[in-house]
Structure formats: C-alpha cells, structure tokens
ROSE-4610 file (N, C-alpha, C; in Angstrom, 1 decimal, always signed):
// ROSE-4610
residu = [X/X/X/X/X/X/X/X/X/X/X/X/X/X/X/X/X/X/X/X/X/X/X/X/X/X/X/X/X/X/X/X/X/X/X/X/X/X/X/X/X/X/X/X/X/X/X/X/X/X/X/X/X/X/X/X/X/X/X/X/X/X/X/X/X/X/X/X/X/X/X/X/X/X/X/X/X/X/X/X/X/X/X/X/X/X/X/X/X/X/X/X/X/X/X/X/X/X/X/X/X/X/X/X/X/X/X/X/X/X/X/X/X/X/X/X/X/X/X/X/X/X/X/X/X/X/X/X/X/X/X/X/X/X/X/X/X/X/X/X/X/X/X/X/X/X/X/X/X/X/X/X/X/X/X/X/X/X/X/X/X/X/X/X/X/X/X/X/X/X/X/X/X/X/X/X/X/X/X/X/X/X/X/X/X/X/X/X/X/X/X/X/X/X/X/X/X/X/X/X/X/X/X/X/X/X/X/X/X/X]
num = [1/1/1/2/2/2/3/3/3/4/4/4/5/5/5/6/6/6/7/7/7/8/8/8/9/9/9/10/10/10/11/11/11/12/12/12/13/13/13/14/14/14/15/15/15/16/16/16/17/17/17/18/18/18/19/19/19/20/20/20/21/21/21/22/22/22/23/23/23/24/24/24/25/25/25/26/26/26/27/27/27/28/28/28/29/29/29/30/30/30/31/31/31/32/32/32/33/33/33/34/34/34/35/35/35/36/36/36/37/37/37/38/38/38/39/39/39/40/40/40/41/41/41/42/42/42/43/43/43/44/44/44/45/45/45/46/46/46/47/47/47/48/48/48/49/49/49/50/50/50/51/51/51/52/52/52/53/53/53/54/54/54/55/55/55/56/56/56/57/57/57/58/58/58/59/59/59/60/60/60/61/61/61/62/62/62/63/63/63/64/64/64/65/65/65/66/66/66/67/67/67/68/68/68/69/69/69/70/70/70]
x = [+0.8/+0.0/+0.8/+2.1/+2.9/+2.8/+2.4/+2.2/+0.7/-0.2/-1.6/-2.0/-2.3/-2.6/-3.8/-4.8/-6.0/-5.6/-4.8/-4.4/-3.5/-2.6/-1.7/-2.5/-3.4/-4.2/-5.1/-5.6/-6.4/-5.5/-4.3/-3.4/-3.0/-2.7/-2.4/-3.5/-4.8/-5.9/-6.0/-5.8/-5.9/-4.8/-3.6/-2.5/-2.2/-2.8/-2.7/-1.2/-0.5/+0.9/+1.1/+1.8/+2.0/+3.0/+2.8/+3.7/+4.6/+5.8/+6.7/+7.1/+7.2/+7.6/+9.1/+9.5/+10.8/+11.9/+11.4/+12.3/+12.9/+12.1/+12.6/+13.8/+14.1/+15.3/+16.4/+16.3/+17.4/+17.4/+16.2/+16.1/+15.1/+15.4/+14.6/+13.4/+12.3/+11.0/+10.5/+10.7/+10.3/+11.0/+12.3/+13.2/+12.7/+12.5/+12.0/+10.7/+9.7/+8.4/+8.6/+9.5/+9.7/+10.2/+11.1/+11.7/+10.6/+9.7/+8.6/+7.7/+7.4/+6.5/+7.2/+8.5/+9.3/+9.3/+9.5/+9.5/+8.1/+7.1/+5.7/+5.5/+5.9/+5.7/+6.4/+7.6/+8.3/+7.7/+7.3/+6.5/+5.3/+4.6/+3.3/+3.6/+4.7/+5.1/+5.4/+6.0/+6.5/+5.4/+4.1/+3.0/+3.2/+3.9/+4.1/+3.1/+2.7/+1.8/+2.4/+1.6/+2.0/+1.2/+0.3/-0.5/-0.6/-0.4/-0.4/-1.3/-1.8/-2.7/-2.1/-0.8/-0.3/+0.0/+0.0/+0.3/-1.0/-1.8/-3.0/-4.3/-4.3/-5.5/-6.3/-5.7/-6.4/-6.5/-7.4/-7.5/-6.4/-5.8/-4.6/-3.8/-2.5/-1.6/-2.3/-2.2/-2.9/-2.0/-2.3/-1.6/-2.2/-1.5/-1.9/-2.5/-3.6/-4.2/-4.2/-4.5/-4.6/-3.9/-3.1/-2.3/-3.2/-3.0/-3.8/-2.8/-3.1/-2.2/-2.7/-1.8/-2.2/-1.8]
y = [-1.2/+0.0/+1.3/+1.2/+2.4/+3.4/+2.8/+3.7/+3.9/+3.5/+3.6/+5.1/+5.7/+7.2/+7.5/+6.7/+6.9/+7.0/+6.0/+5.9/+7.1/+7.5/+8.6/+9.9/+10.1/+11.3/+11.4/+10.3/+10.3/+10.5/+9.9/+10.2/+11.7/+12.2/+13.6/+14.5/+14.2/+15.0/+14.9/+13.7/+13.5/+14.2/+14.2/+14.8/+16.2/+16.6/+18.0/+18.3/+17.3/+17.4/+16.6/+17.2/+16.4/+15.3/+14.2/+13.1/+12.9/+12.4/+12.1/+10.6/+9.9/+8.5/+8.5/+7.5/+7.3/+7.3/+6.9/+6.9/+8.2/+9.3/+10.7/+11.0/+10.2/+10.5/+9.5/+8.8/+7.9/+6.6/+6.2/+4.9/+4.1/+2.8/+1.9/+1.5/+2.1/+1.9/+0.5/-0.1/-1.5/-2.5/-2.2/-3.0/-2.9/-1.6/-1.4/-2.1/-1.9/-2.6/-4.1/-4.7/-6.1/-6.6/-5.8/-6.2/-6.1/-5.1/-5.0/-6.2/-6.6/-7.8/-9.1/-9.2/-10.3/-10.3/-9.2/-9.1/-9.5/-9.0/-9.3/-10.8/-11.4/-12.8/-13.7/-13.4/-14.2/-14.1/-12.9/-12.7/-13.6/-13.5/-14.3/-15.8/-16.3/-17.7/-18.1/-17.2/-17.6/-17.3/-17.1/-16.8/-15.6/-14.6/-13.3/-12.3/-11.3/-10.3/-9.4/-9.0/-8.1/-6.8/-6.7/-5.4/-5.1/-3.8/-3.4/-2.1/-2.0/-0.9/+0.5/+0.7/+2.1/+2.4/+1.4/+1.6/+1.5/+0.5/+0.3/+0.5/+0.7/+1.0/-0.3/-1.5/-2.7/-2.7/-3.5/-3.4/-4.2/-5.1/-5.9/-6.4/-6.6/-7.1/-8.4/-8.4/-9.6/-10.2/-11.4/-12.2/-11.8/-12.2/-11.9/-13.1/-13.6/-14.7/-16.0/-17.0/-18.3/-19.3/-20.2/-21.2/-22.3/-22.8/-23.9/-25.0/-26.1/-27.3/-28.0/-28.3/-29.0/-30.5]
z = [+0.0/+0.0/+0.0/+0.0/+0.1/-1.1/-2.2/-3.4/-3.7/-2.8/-2.9/-2.8/-3.9/-4.0/-3.1/-3.1/-2.3/-0.8/-0.4/+1.0/+1.4/+0.5/+0.8/+0.9/+0.0/+0.1/+1.4/+1.8/+3.0/+4.3/+4.3/+5.4/+5.4/+4.2/+4.2/+4.7/+4.3/+4.8/+6.3/+6.9/+8.3/+9.1/+8.6/+9.4/+8.9/+7.8/+7.2/+6.9/+6.4/+6.0/+4.7/+3.7/+2.5/+2.8/+2.2/+2.3/+1.1/+1.3/+0.2/+0.3/-0.8/-0.8/-0.3/+0.4/+0.9/-0.2/-1.4/-2.6/-2.9/-2.6/-2.9/-2.1/-1.0/-0.2/-0.5/-1.6/-2.1/-1.4/-0.8/-0.2/-1.0/-1.2/-2.0/-1.1/-1.4/-0.7/-0.8/-2.0/-2.2/-1.3/-1.1/-0.2/+1.2/+1.7/+3.0/+3.3/+2.3/+2.5/+2.6/+1.7/+1.8/+3.1/+3.7/+5.0/+6.1/+6.0/+7.0/+6.9/+5.7/+5.6/+6.0/+5.8/+6.3/+7.8/+8.5/+9.9/+10.5/+9.9/+10.4/+10.2/+9.0/+8.8/+9.8/+10.1/+11.1/+12.5/+12.9/+14.2/+14.2/+13.1/+12.9/+13.0/+12.3/+12.3/+13.7/+14.5/+15.9/+16.9/+16.4/+17.3/+18.2/+17.7/+18.4/+17.9/+18.7/+18.3/+17.2/+16.3/+15.2/+15.2/+16.1/+16.3/+17.7/+18.0/+19.4/+19.7/+21.0/+21.3/+20.9/+21.2/+21.0/+19.5/+18.7/+17.2/+16.4/+16.7/+15.8/+16.5/+17.9/+18.6/+19.0/+18.8/+19.2/+20.8/+21.3/+22.8/+23.5/+22.9/+23.4/+22.3/+22.5/+21.5/+20.8/+19.5/+18.8/+17.7/+17.4/+16.4/+15.0/+14.0/+12.7/+11.9/+12.4/+11.6/+12.4/+11.7/+12.3/+11.4/+12.1/+11.3/+10.9/+9.7/+9.1/+8.8/+9.4/+9.2/+8.0/+7.1/+5.8/+5.9]
C-alpha cells in the first residue's frame, strides 16, 4: 500500500501534512516494504503479536491470523 494514492491522500488529509515517498530520499522503498513484511511474517510464524494498542488501537496485542495445518 505504500504507493496507494487513495491511502496517501487520506493520510495527508488526516494529518494535514504532505507526504513524500521514501524513494525521494534515495532509499529503496520496495526493499524497506519487503523487509517490513518479512518481519511481520516471522513474528506471525512464531505466534508473536504483530498489532499493538499504541500503534493500531487494538484493545490488546494480537496475532496476525490463524495457522492452518495441511
């Protein structure tokens, strides 16, 4: 979602500050995003919370889904 124009515009409206993609600062945003997803995936695999009250507003730290055994 980092290049989602609808999302960016809505965040800008909410915070009343224009946003710039990290790429404008010479940082590969696709790499940063891939690392974030990898970090979240490992936490989920280890049954560690990936969402927290102070960052997402959930009532308590929560896991990211349910494991399905095949």
